[in-house]
C-alpha positions as CSV (number, residue, x, y, z in Angstrom):
1,M,125.6,109.4,106.5
2,A,123.0,108.7,104.1
3,S,120.2,111.4,103.7
4,V,117.5,111.8,105.7
5,K,115.0,111.2,103.3
6,N,116.8,107.4,103.0
7,L,116.5,107.0,107.0
8,K,113.1,108.0,106.9
9,K,112.4,105.7,104.2
10,E,114.5,102.9,105.5
11,I,112.1,103.0,108.8
12,N,109.2,102.8,106.9
13,Y,110.2,100.0,105.0
14,V,111.4,98.0,107.7
15,L,109.1,98.5,110.4
16,G,106.1,98.1,107.6
17,D,107.7,94.7,107.0
18,I,107.6,94.0,110.6
19,V,104.3,95.1,110.8
20,N,103.1,92.5,107.6
21,I,105.6,89.3,109.3
22,V,103.1,90.2,112.5
23,Y,100.0,89.9,110.1
24,I,101.5,86.9,108.2
25,W,101.9,84.8,111.5
26,E,98.6,85.6,112.8
27,M,96.7,84.2,109.2
28,S,99.2,81.3,109.8
29,T,98.9,80.0,113.1
30,T,95.4,81.3,114.4
31,G,93.7,82.7,111.5
32,K,93.2,86.0,113.6
33,P,94.6,88.4,115.7
34,T,95.5,87.5,119.2
35,E,96.1,90.0,121.8
36,A,99.8,89.7,121.8
37,S,100.4,90.3,118.1
38,D,97.7,93.4,118.4
39,K,100.0,94.8,121.3
40,L,103.3,94.1,119.3
41,I,101.7,96.2,116.1
42,D,100.5,98.8,118.7
43,E,104.3,99.1,119.8
44,V,105.3,99.0,116.1
45,Y,103.3,102.3,115.0
46,E,104.2,104.0,118.5
47,T,107.8,103.3,117.5
48,F,107.7,104.8,113.9
49,D,105.6,107.9,115.1
50,A,108.1,108.5,117.5
51,L,111.4,108.0,115.3
52,M,109.5,109.9,112.4
53,T,109.0,112.8,115.1
54,K,112.3,112.8,116.1
55,A,113.6,112.5,112.5
56,N,111.7,115.7,111.6
57,V,113.0,117.9,114.0
58,K,115.0,120.9,112.3
59,D,116.5,122.7,115.1
60,V,119.3,120.3,116.4
61,E,122.7,121.7,117.3
62,N,124.6,118.8,115.7
63,K,122.6,117.1,112.9
64,K,125.3,114.3,112.6
65,A,125.0,113.5,115.9
66,H,121.1,113.7,116.1
67,F,120.5,111.4,113.0
68,K,123.2,108.8,114.4
69,Q,121.3,108.5,117.5
70,I,118.0,107.8,115.5
71,R,119.7,105.2,113.7
72,K,120.6,103.5,116.7
73,E,117.2,103.6,118.2
74,Y,115.7,102.4,114.8
75,E,118.0,99.3,115.1
76,A,117.8,98.6,118.5
77,A,114.2,98.6,118.3
78,A,113.5,96.6,114.8
79,N,115.9,94.0,116.1
80,Q,113.9,94.1,119.6
81,F,110.4,93.6,117.6
82,V,112.1,90.4,115.5
83,A,112.9,89.1,119.0
84,K,109.1,89.4,120.1
85,I,107.9,87.9,116.9
86,N,110.1,84.9,117.2
87,E,108.5,84.8,121.0
88,L,105.1,84.6,119.8
89,K,103.1,81.5,120.4
């Protein structure tokens, strides 16, 4: 498994890119934020905070399993956000 540092960077970059995609969608469709896009951005930030909190936990019994679980949660959340972006109207 890659280092914890790289996992944190990956989470930051991917979720940051998702926020940027939502902003681009807003500007290209309505020209201003919508209630749905604001809600989606809030969800991304909440997920980011939760994942970073889990990644910063120091006293875990099985580190490998802990970080594998974080990666699974992160990938599932990213896929869910992409699906929600595709549903924006």
